[in-house]
N, C-alpha and C positions, 0 to 999 in steps of 0.2 A: 490535636488540632494540626492539620496538614496545610501549610501554605506553599504553593507553588506559583510563584509570580514571574517565571521566566519562561521562555520558549527554547526549544532545542533546534538550533539552525546552524548548518555549517560545521557541526562537531563542537558546538559550543552552547552554553546556557546564556542566552541574551535577553536583554530587557526589551518590552514591547515598545514599539514606537510611539503609541499613544497609551499611557497609563489608564487602565480601567479594570476594576476588579469585581469579581462575582463570588457570592457565598455559595458554598456547596453544602447541600442539606442531606443529612442522613434520614432516608425515608422511613426507617424503622423507629427512629427516636424524634423525628421532626426537629432536630436541633442543627446548628451549624457545626460542621465537622472540619471545615477548611475554607481556603480561598484560592482562586486562581485568577490570572489575568485573562482578560478578553482581547484577542488580536484584532487587527485591522487588515484591510487590502494590502497595506504597505508591509506587513509582516508576511502575507502570503507571498508577495513579490520576492521578498528577500529569500524565503524558503525555496521557491521555484527556481530562482537563479542559482542557489547553491546546489540544488539537485541536478540542474542541467550541466553545471560545470563538472560535477562529480560523475555524471554519467559517461563522460568522454573516457574516463579511465576504468571506472568499475565495470563497465559493459564488456571490457575486453580481458578481465580477469579469467583465470582458467577455472574449469570444473572443480579442481582439486582445492583451489584457494577458497572458492565459495563454500565447499564442504567443510573446510577447516572453520571458516567463520561462523556457520550454522552450529557447528559443534560447540564452539565456545559460548555462543548465545545460550544453548541448552545448559551447558555448565553453570552460566550465571543466573539462569533462571532458577536452578535448583538451590543457589545461595539465597535467592530472595523470595523463596515460596511462601514463608509465613507472613512476611510483610505484604506480599501481593494479596494474600487471602484476606488479611485485615483490612486492607484498602478497599477491596471489592465489597466486603461486608459494610463498611462505612459509607461507601459512594452509592450503593444500590440497595443496601438492606438485605443482602443475601443471608440466610442462616450461616453460622460458622461452619457447620459440617459441610454444607454445599459449597462454600467458597474454598475450603481447604481440598475437599476431595475431587471436586469437578471444576469450578470455575477457574481457580488458579492452576490447575493441573492441565488445562487445555491449551495453555500457551506453549509450554515445551513439547506437548505431544504434537502439535502442528509442525514444529520445527524438526521433529525427529522423523516424521512422515516425509517433509520435504527433503531431508538428508536421503533417506531410502529411495525416493523417486529420482532425485538428482544423480545418484550413482550410476543408473542405467539409462537415464533419459537420452533418446536420440535426437540430438540437435541437427543431425544431417542424415538424410537418407536418399538413396538412389531410386529413381522410378524411370525405368527405361534408359534413355541417354541423358536424363536431367538429374542433377543433384539438388534436392531441396534443402537449404539451409534455414534453420530457425534462429532468429537473432532477438536479443532483448529489445522490447518496444520503445522504451524511453522512460520519462518521468511518469510515475504513477501517483495519482492523487486519491487518498482514501478518506472517506467521511464514515465514521463508525458510530453504531447506536449504543445506548446505555445498557441494553440487556446483554448478558454474557459478554461484557466489555473487552476483556483480554482475548477471549476466544475470537471475537469478530476482528480484533486487530491482527492477531497471530496468523490466522487463516488467509490473510491477504498479504501480509508483509512477508512470510516465510517463502512463498513462491516467487515473491517479487524479487527478494535477494537471491534466491536460487537461480534465477533466469538472468541475473545481471542487471536488473532495473534499479532505479533510484526512487525515492518515495518522499511525498509530502503527505502528512496525516493530520486530520482534525479529529479527535476523539470527542465523544459526547461531552458537552460543557456541564451536564448534571452528573456525570459519572466519569470524572477525568482522571482520577488518581492512578488507576491501574495503567493507564496510557503514559502517564509521566514516568512511572516506575519501569515501564516497558522501555522507555527512552534511556533511562539510567542503565538498564541491563544492557542494551545494545551499545552504549558508550563504553562500559566496563568491558565489553567483549572486543572492543577494538575496531568497531565499523569506522570505516574511513569518513573523514569530514565531508558532509553533503550527501552522503548516501541515504541517511534517513534524517528527516526532519519533522518536527511537531510544532503546530501552531494550535493553541486552544482559542476558542471563539464560538459566537452563536452562528446560526444558519443564515440569517439575513445579512451578515457581514463577512465572516471568514468563509462560510459555505458558499455564499454567492460569489466571492472572489475566486474561489476554487472552481466554480462551475461556469465561469464566463466562457461563452464560446463552446460550450459542451452540450452533449445530449444527456438528458436526465433519465436515469434507470431505477427501477425497483425490482427486486428479485430477478435480476438478469433479463428484464423486460423493459423495452422502451415505454416511457409514459409520456414524456414531454420533450419537445424540440426546443432548444435554446440557442438563439443567436446563430443560426447555421451559415449565414453569409460571413460572419467573422470567423466561424469555425475553420473555414477552409484556409484562413490566412495565418492562423496561429500555430506555434510549435505544440506538439502532442502533450496533453496533460489528461491522464485518465483518473477515473475515480470510481470505487465500488463500495456500496454498503450493503450489509446484510439485512434481513427481516428487521424492521423497526425504523428504517431511515432511508432517504433516497440516495442514490448514487449518480455519479456523472462521469461520462466518457465522451471524448470527441469521436466522431465518426463520419466525417464527409466522404463516405466510402462510395466509389463507382468500380464496379467490376465484380469479378468472381471472388468468392471467399468461402471459407468453411470453418467450423468451430474447432477450437484446440481441445485436446483431451485432458488437459491439466486439471486434476481435481485433488483435494485433500479432505480425508475423512467423509468423503460423500457429499460435502457441500460444495457449491460452485465457488471456485477461487478466481483471483486474477489470471485471465489467460494472457500471458505476458510475452509472447514471442510473436514476431511476424515471419512469414516464410516467403522465400523468393528463389527462383530458380537461379542458379549461379555456376560458374566454373571459375577455377583459380582460387587464391588464398582469400579469407574472409577478412574485410577491412571495415573500419568504422565509417559510417555514412550517416548523413542526415535523413530523417523520415520524410517522404514526399507528402504534399498535401493531401493526396487522394488515399492515403492509408487510414485505416480504421484501428483504433486502439481498443483492446479489451477483448471480448469473446471471439472476435473474428481475426483471422489470419488472412491477409490480402495477398492474392496470388497474382504476380504480375509478369510480364514478358512473355515471349513465345514459348512453346513447348508443351508437353503433356501436363494437364492440371490434375489428373488423378481423381477425376470425379468431383472436384470442387463445384459447388453450385451456388 
């Protein structure tokens, strides 16, 4: 029996603001295999606040520091492989062989790919007389589905950490154990407080709190627009889910833009940089209201846009 009644916020395991538990059912046996707490909008607010505060420093870390962090995460994944595989079998009913050889193995695989990409990724490039600098976009909100749970989490969190973004995540409430073990792995790897935050909950409560003022996506395609007027007034929070659940990104975007090439294992991942013409040293700055988070890099200022459309 696995009981996870706390959330991971600001580098600590904290109690929910409003205690409410949910039974987790093993679909293979149809028996209760554990319990989790269901969060509220107040818990999401705490997590977002921690992520925004952490972004100020984490976004300025060097490529080398982030590679070291990803390598420590891979090492911790290997220590928890058996536990992760058992949790996946319990939460979603995956056969033992599939959980061990594929499901649990996909977590570190995404991080190893992110390490290789990050080693040579060009965050700056010159186009004529203009230098294009790609910067971390901000706080990323991820809502992930129950199928292939740790795969869906890792393929989003790995590039987010690699590019210097901070994270708020809501795993599926019907398959939550792998996400909680994932949080334990990142904590053991020494992720700085607030860089990664996890809140469990259902869609109508925690999911709705995360998607306030955001666009709704499915499979990298706009499905529904949510509260566009408020979107232009809020700080950026993006979210992305793979097949099996909706995803949310803010994008009150006006102007020219183009897609980023960041992909891991062939599946579309968080495109987590913004690009801007610049001269002089890179400095932390707030994201403008007209920037779009996610698959689009907003190109602003005068100068050559290199074919952005």
